[in-house]
Every structure is written in structure tokens, then in C-alpha cells.
C-alpha positions in Angstrom: -51.8 -27.3 49.0 -52.1 -28.2 45.2 -48.8 -29.3 44.2 -47.5 -31.0 40.5 -46.4 -34.4 39.9 -44.9 -36.8 37.3 -43.7 -40.7 37.4 -40.4 -40.9 36.5 -38.0 -44.1 35.8 -35.1 -42.7 37.1 -36.4 -40.6 40.3 -33.2 -40.3 42.0 -32.5 -36.1 44.0 -36.2 -35.6 43.5 -38.4 -36.0 46.5 -41.1 -38.3 46.7 -44.7 -37.6 46.9 -46.4 -39.9 49.5 -50.0 -41.0 48.7 -52.3 -40.7 51.7 -54.2 -44.1 49.0 -53.2 -45.3 45.8 -54.8 -43.9 43.0 -56.1 -41.1 46.1 -55.2 -36.9 44.9 -54.9 -36.2 48.8 -51.0 -36.2 49.5 -49.4 -36.9 53.1 -46.1 -35.8 52.7 -43.2 -35.1 50.6 -40.3 -36.4 51.9 -37.1 -35.3 50.3 -34.1 -38.1 48.4 -32.0 -37.9 51.6 -34.7 -38.0 54.3 -36.2 -41.5 52.7 -36.0 -44.6 54.2 -35.6 -47.6 52.4 -38.7 -48.7 52.0 -40.0 -45.4 50.1 -37.1 -45.6 47.5 -39.2 -47.2 45.5 -41.4 -44.3 44.7 -41.5 -43.4 41.4 -43.6 -40.7 41.8 -41.5 -37.3 42.1 -42.3 -33.8 43.3 -41.8 -31.3 40.5 -41.3 -28.3 42.2 -44.6 -25.8 41.5 -47.3 -25.6 44.0 -50.2 -23.2 44.6 -51.4 -22.6 48.6 -54.4 -21.1 50.2 -52.9 -17.7 51.7 -54.2 -17.9 54.9 -53.5 -21.2 56.2 -50.0 -21.2 54.6 -48.7 -17.8 56.5 -50.8 -19.4 59.7 -48.3 -22.2 59.8 -45.5 -21.2 57.8 -43.4 -21.0 61.4 -43.8 -24.4 62.2 -41.2 -25.4 59.5 -37.7 -26.4 61.2 -34.6 -27.0 60.0 -34.5 -30.6 61.1 -33.1 -32.2 58.5 -29.4 -33.1 56.7 -29.1 -29.5 54.8 -30.4 -27.7 57.8 -32.6 -25.4 56.1 -35.7 -24.9 55.7 -38.2 -27.4 53.4 -41.0 -25.7 51.7 -42.0 -29.1 50.4 -42.5 -29.9 54.4 -45.5 -27.6 54.4 -47.4 -30.5 53.0 -46.9 -32.5 56.7 -47.8 -29.7 58.5 -51.0 -28.9 56.6 -52.2 -32.4 56.5 -51.0 -32.3 60.3 -53.4 -29.0 60.7 -56.5 -30.9 59.5 -55.9 -29.0 56.0 -56.3 -30.6 52.3 -53.2 -31.2 50.7 -53.3 -32.9 46.7 -50.9 -33.6 43.9 -52.0 -33.7 40.0 -49.7 -35.2 37.5 -48.2 -33.7 34.5 -48.5 -36.1 31.6 -44.8 -35.0 30.1 -42.3 -34.9 32.9 -39.5 -33.4 30.4 -41.8 -30.2 30.8 -41.0 -29.8 34.4 -37.5 -31.8 35.2 -34.9 -29.8 37.0 -31.5 -29.3 35.4 -29.1 -29.2 38.5 -25.9 -30.7 36.0 -25.1 -29.8 32.6 -25.5 -33.6 31.4 -29.0 -33.2 32.6 -29.5 -29.4 30.6 -28.5 -31.2 28.1 -30.4 -34.3 28.2 -33.3 -31.9 28.6 -32.9 -29.2 26.1 -32.5 -31.8 23.6 -35.7 -33.3 24.0 -37.5 -30.0 23.8 -35.4 -29.4 20.7 -37.4 -32.7 19.4 -40.3 -31.7 20.2 -40.1 -28.5 18.0 -39.1 -30.2 15.4 -41.8 -33.1 15.2 -44.5 -30.3 15.7 -43.0 -28.2 12.6 -42.9 -31.8 11.1 -46.2 -32.5 11.5 -47.1 -29.3 10.2 -45.6 -30.1 7.1 -41.9 -29.1 7.3 -39.7 -31.2 5.8 -36.3 -31.2 8.2 -33.6 -34.3 7.2 -31.7 -35.4 10.2 -33.6 -33.0 12.8 -31.5 -34.6 15.6 -28.8 -32.8 13.8 -30.4 -29.3 14.1 -31.3 -26.9 16.5 -34.2 -24.7 16.4 -35.6 -22.6 19.3 -39.0 -22.8 20.0 -40.2 -19.5 19.1 -39.1 -20.4 15.2 -42.0 -20.2 12.8 -41.6 -22.4 9.4 -44.3 -22.6 6.8 -45.1 -25.9 5.0 -43.5 -27.5 2.4 -40.2 -26.1 3.2 -36.7 -28.2 3.7 -34.2 -28.0 6.5 -31.8 -29.5 5.5 -28.8 -31.4 8.5 -27.0 -29.3 10.6 -29.2 -26.2 10.5 -29.6 -23.6 13.2 -32.8 -21.5 13.5 -32.9 -19.6 16.5 -34.4 -16.6 18.4 -37.8 -15.4 16.5 -36.7 -16.6 12.9 -39.9 -16.8 11.1 -39.5 -18.7 7.6 -42.2 -19.1 5.1 -42.9 -21.9 2.6 -40.8 -23.7 -0.5 -37.8 -22.2 0.9 -34.6 -24.7 0.9 -32.8 -23.9 3.9 -29.3 -25.6 2.9 -27.0 -27.3 5.9 -24.3 -25.5 8.0 -27.0 -22.4 7.9 -27.5 -20.5 10.8 -31.1 -17.8 11.0 -31.0 -15.6 14.0 -34.2 -13.1 14.5 -34.3 -13.0 10.9 -37.7 -13.5 8.4 -37.5 -15.2 5.3 -40.0 -15.1 2.5 -41.5 -17.9 0.3 -39.4 -19.7 -2.4 -36.2 -18.6 -0.6 -32.4 -19.8 -1.4 -30.4 -20.2 1.7 -27.6 -22.2 0.2 -25.1 -23.8 2.5 -23.0 -22.1 5.6 -24.6 -19.0 5.5 -25.1 -17.0 8.7 -27.7 -14.3 9.2 -28.5 -12.3 12.1 -32.2 -9.3 12.8 -31.8 -9.5 8.7 -35.2 -10.2 6.5 -34.9 -11.6 2.8 -38.3 -11.2 0.4 -39.7 -14.1 -2.0 -37.8 -16.1 -4.0 -34.0 -14.2 -3.2 -31.5 -16.5 -3.1 -28.6 -16.0 -0.3 -24.8 -17.9 -0.5 -23.0 -20.1 -0.4 -21.0 -18.5 2.5 -22.6 -15.2 2.5 -23.3 -12.9 5.8 -26.2 -10.9 6.3 -25.0 -8.8 9.1 -27.7 -7.0 11.6 -29.8 -4.0 9.8 -29.9 -6.3 5.8 -33.0 -5.9 3.7 -32.6 -8.3 0.5 -35.4 -7.9 -1.9 -37.4 -10.4 -3.8 -35.7 -12.1 -6.3 -32.6 -10.6 -5.6 -29.0 -12.1 -5.1 -26.7 -12.4 -2.2 -23.5 -14.8 -3.3 -20.0 -16.8 -2.7 -18.1 -14.9 0.2 -20.8 -11.7 -0.2 -21.0 -9.6 3.5 -24.1 -7.1 4.1 -24.1 -4.9 7.1 -27.2 -2.4 7.3 -27.7 -3.1 3.4 -30.8 -2.3 1.3 -30.5 -4.6 -1.7 -33.6 -4.0 -4.3 -36.0 -6.3 -6.3 -33.9 -8.6 -8.8 -30.5 -6.9 -7.7 -27.2 -8.7 -7.6 -24.2 -9.2 -5.4 -22.6 -12.1 -6.7 -19.1 -12.8 -5.3 -16.4 -11.2 -2.4 -18.4 -8.3 -2.1 -18.8 -5.9 1.7 -22.3 -4.1 1.3 -22.0 -2.3 4.7 -24.9 1.0 5.0 -26.0 0.9 1.7 -29.2 1.4 -0.5 -29.3 -0.8 -3.5 -32.2 0.4 -6.2 -33.5 -2.4 -8.1 -31.8 -4.5 -10.9 -28.4 -3.9 -9.7 -25.6 -5.6 -10.6 -22.9 -5.1 -8.0 -19.4 -6.9 -9.6 -17.2 -9.0 -7.7 -15.0 -8.0 -5.1 -16.8 -4.1 -4.9 -16.5 -2.7 -1.2 -18.5 0.3 0.6 -16.2 2.5 2.1 -19.0 3.1 4.8 -16.5 4.3 7.9 -14.4 7.3 8.0 -12.5 6.2 11.4 -15.3 7.9 13.6 -18.5 8.0 11.5 -20.3 5.2 9.4 -22.0 7.0 6.1 -24.2 5.8 3.7 -23.5 4.7 -0.3 -26.9 5.0 -2.2 -26.6 2.6 -5.9 -29.7 3.9 -7.8 -31.7 0.9 -9.4 -30.2 -0.2 -12.6 -26.8 0.6 -12.0 -23.8 -1.7 -13.0 -21.1 -1.2 -10.3 -18.1 -3.2 -12.2 -15.7 -5.8 -9.9 -13.2 -4.6 -7.4 -14.3 -1.2 -7.0 -14.2 0.7 -4.0 -17.2 3.1 -3.2 -16.2 5.9 -0.3 -19.1 7.4 1.5 -20.6 9.2 1.6 -21.6 9.3 -2.4 -24.8 7.9 -4.7 -24.7 6.0 -7.9 -27.2 7.1 -9.7 -29.7 4.9 -11.7 -28.9 3.6 -14.5 -24.7 4.6 -14.0 -21.8 2.5 -14.4 -18.6 2.4 -12.4 -15.9 1.0 -14.4 -13.7 -2.2 -13.1 -11.5 -1.3 -10.1 -12.6 2.6 -10.0 -12.1 4.0 -6.7 -15.2 6.0 -6.8 -15.4 9.1 -4.5 -17.4 11.2 -5.8 -21.3 11.5 -7.3 -21.9 9.8 -10.3 -24.4 11.3 -12.3 -27.7 8.5 -14.0 -26.3 7.4 -16.9 -23.1 8.0 -16.7 -19.7 6.2 -17.1 -17.4 6.5 -13.8 -13.8 5.0 -14.5 -11.5 5.6 -11.7 -8.1 4.3 -12.2 -4.7 4.7 -13.0 -4.0 5.0 -17.4 -2.4 1.5 -17.9 0.8 1.8 -19.5 2.8 -1.1 -22.0 5.9 -1.1 -22.5 6.2 -3.6 -26.1 9.9 -5.6 -25.7 10.5 -4.8 -22.2 11.2 -8.3 -20.7 13.5 -9.6 -23.8 15.8 -6.2 -22.7 15.4 -6.6 -18.9 16.9 -10.4 -19.3 19.4 -9.2 -22.0 20.7 -6.3 -19.3 20.4 -9.1 -16.5 23.0 -11.5 -18.9 25.3 -9.0 -19.5 25.9 -7.3 -16.3 28.9 -9.0 -14.3 28.5 -11.2 -12.3 28.8 -9.7 -7.9 30.2 -12.1 -5.6 28.6 -9.7 -2.6 25.1 -10.5 -3.9 
């Protein structure tokens, strides 16, 4: 039997390793916490719960385990003493980093282990050339990859299989999960990104939300309070303010005005909006999918677009403005001339 052990300053709650001789690999027994003698409480070498057995001796002596213990259970750890008694060899090797193998029997212990592992992840990234301000405030999963010369500000969460390129700036309070960011990406404050990709040089946020399936092109811009879902934004295109792009394909060099909405859901099915390269969509426009805005087309502000717009065309879909000069003064004059009604 071979087992893994560790020296621990606070061994309470763990079984102890009893060595045959000090500083020798051979083990006499593993003693659980509740069965320790007063002298054995001073032992600091603990059982980490990882074992390797030769199968034949294990199966030959497994029946010798008993429930003669405070819990009335069969302890696999008792096999150390059983095998010793049968003339088999039992050895233990110490790990150099006990934090990787400590148990988590309480929420507090789990939090302690989590903090230690995340500290190790942050240290590894910083050693490779990543700048992390206040790493103790950041949550970075072990599988996250970050290239050198990227800067991560306090209170950032990088989760799952996220991959971030070099020379990026991830500003505070952003949460990135299972995303791929290219080089020189700027992620401004308080952005939420999930299952999305952002190409080189793109700028996101602040307060932007990239939902699953979003693909933001090179040097593109997703701005304040813009939400995307299964949306592709071409190179150099911009959606700066208060916009929703869902199930949308946007070409290169487009300008999406403030408050533009792609109406992608008809209550039963989702539909796609296509916006060609170089198109300009005026503020507060609604694009009712399925609809195609072809290359270089212009959409007048405040329009509700339900039909395809040919390349290079201007589409305006709103009621005509009516202006009545002098209307305010005439209304006030009428109000003054009307007798007061006590019932009002």
C-alpha cells in the first residue's frame, strides 16, 4: 500500500500517519482523529486520502476490516495496519503542497481552499507577464489563459475556458465566461460576456452585455448599454448606445445608432436581421426580422423597417411631422376664457 501524506500545522479532523521509524517511508498505521491517544494528537503528518494498492494483497486481507470504531464503519485506512500485520509493506510519501489535497468538510474550508487555488492561478499569470491589480479581489478560474502584457483591474471575474490575448485591458467589475478575446481588446467597466468572441482591437462597454453566440469583429465597438445575442458585428462597425442586436449579422464599417432594436422574435420563432457593409441605421429605429438592409443603405432615425432596403437606398418609415404654429398660445387663451367648473 502506498499513500500520500502532508505535514499540516492544524491537523484537527484528519487521520494521522504513524511511521515505523522517524524520517523513514514505512508506515505502521493510519489512526483516525477520534481514535487518537493523547500522545498521538501531537502528530502533524496527516492522511490525504489517496492510496494505491497491489490488488492481490488488498483483496486477500480486505475481509479483516472491522467496525470496531466510534462510527461503527469500515475504514479503508485500517488496511495500513492490517497489511503490516500480514507482513506486507506500507509506505507514505509527503506532498509539497498540502493545499491541493486538503478536504473541504465545511463551507468555510471550501472557501479557504478556493482562495488558495485562485491565488496560485493569479501568481502563475503574473509570473508570465500579466498585470493584475489587487489579485485578491479577482476571481480567475484555473483553465483561464491570459497572454503577457494584458492588464486586469480589481474585481474582475474570468471564468471557465476564457482565453485573452496580449495587450488587453480588462477594467473593473467585468465578468467574462467561456469567451475568446484577441489582442489589444479594451473591455471597459462592468461588462458581461458569455460564450462569445471578440477580435483584435475591439472596444466593449462600459455596461455592455454580450450574450452567447456574439462575434465582435476587429476594431469594432460595442458601447454603453448595448446587448448582443447571436450577433456578428463586422470589422470597424459600431453600436455605441442603448441598442439590442439579436440574431443579427452586421457587415463591416456600419454605424448602428442609439436605441436601435432588432425585433428578432415573433412570439414563436426567432428571425435574422442582415445589415450590409457600410450601412447606416439611424437612432431609435426598429428592424422587424426577417429583413435585409443591404450594403450602403441608410435608415432614417425613428423608422420601423419591415421590408428589405436595397443597396445605397434611404428608407424612412415614420409618420409625417405636423407643426401647428401658434397652437400653444391659442390653447392657453381658450383655457382662460372657459368658466371654472366647481366639479373639476
